[in-house]
C-alpha positions in Angstrom: 34.4 -31.1 -47.5 38.2 -29.0 -49.7 42.0 -30.6 -49.9 44.2 -27.8 -49.1 41.5 -25.8 -46.1 44.1 -24.0 -42.9 43.2 -26.8 -39.7 40.0 -25.9 -36.8 43.0 -26.4 -34.5 46.5 -24.4 -34.1 49.0 -25.8 -34.4 51.2 -26.5 -30.9 54.9 -27.2 -31.2 55.3 -30.6 -29.5 58.7 -29.2 -28.2 59.3 -26.3 -25.8 61.8 -24.1 -27.1 65.2 -23.5 -26.6 66.7 -21.8 -24.6 68.2 -18.5 -26.2 71.9 -17.8 -26.0 73.7 -15.2 -24.6 75.0 -14.2 -28.5 71.8 -13.3 -29.4 71.3 -11.0 -26.4 74.3 -9.9 -26.8 74.3 -6.9 -29.4 76.6 -6.9 -32.1 80.1 -4.9 -32.4 80.9 -2.1 -34.2 82.4 -3.8 -37.4 79.3 -6.6 -37.8 76.9 -6.1 -40.3 73.5 -7.5 -40.6 74.1 -10.0 -41.5 75.8 -11.3 -38.3 72.6 -10.0 -36.7 70.4 -11.9 -38.6 72.3 -15.0 -37.7 72.1 -14.5 -34.2 69.0 -13.3 -34.8 67.7 -16.9 -36.5 69.3 -19.2 -33.6 67.2 -17.5 -31.2 64.1 -20.2 -29.5 61.3 -18.3 -32.2 60.7 -16.0 -34.6 57.9 -13.6 -34.4 55.0 -13.5 -36.4 52.3 -10.5 -37.2 49.2 -11.4 -38.6 46.8 -9.0 -41.1 43.5 -8.0 -40.1 42.6 -8.7 -43.4 43.7 -12.3 -42.6 42.2 -12.3 -39.5 38.1 -11.3 -40.4 39.3 -14.0 -43.9 39.6 -16.9 -41.4 36.5 -16.3 -39.5 34.4 -15.9 -42.7 35.6 -19.0 -43.4 35.4 -20.7 -39.6 32.1 -20.1 -40.2 31.1 -20.7 -44.5 33.1 -24.6 -43.2 31.1 -24.4 -39.7 27.0 -24.5 -41.9 28.9 -27.1 -44.1 28.8 -29.6 -42.3 26.4 -32.4 -42.2 26.4 -34.3 -39.1 23.7 -37.1 -40.0 26.2 -38.4 -43.1 29.0 -37.7 -40.8 27.5 -40.0 -38.2 26.1 -42.5 -41.5 30.2 -42.8 -42.6 31.5 -42.4 -39.2 29.1 -45.4 -38.1 30.0 -47.5 -41.6 33.4 -47.3 -40.8 33.5 -49.3 -37.2 31.3 -51.1 -39.6 34.2 -52.2 -41.5 31.2 -51.8 -44.6 32.7 -48.0 -45.8 33.8 -48.7 -49.2 36.2 -45.6 -50.9 35.5 -44.7 -53.7 39.0 -44.4 -55.8 37.9 -42.8 -59.4 35.7 -40.2 -57.2 39.2 -39.1 -55.1 40.5 -38.6 -58.1 38.0 -37.1 -59.9 37.7 -34.0 -56.5 41.4 -34.1 -56.4 41.9 -32.5 -59.7 39.2 -30.1 -59.6 40.4 -29.3 -56.6 44.0 -29.1 -57.8 42.7 -27.1 -61.0 40.7 -24.4 -58.9 43.4 -23.8 -57.2 45.3 -23.2 -60.5 43.1 -21.3 -62.1 43.2 -19.0 -58.7 46.8 -18.0 -59.0 46.5 -17.1 -62.6 43.6 -14.7 -61.9 
């Protein structure tokens, strides 16, 4: 498992969006510029997000790979050890893997 990978679960807002103000729904007056329109739009309840086809394909590919890599026997053994209070954390191994993951991410950004 790598740190920093997207979650399989979608992020759900905990509070409902605020109703849009009437200022955001009225067209700008002749003297108002793009900045005023952007300001009104930013104060609205939500922001439209577009996900490219390539990003969706990559997400599907990542989901398929991560599902195949899960060793349920190991997961059950760790879960059992945690419940029994016998699970031992090795901070050196965690630190080494964090550093290796950070190095891998840095190498990807420089290529």
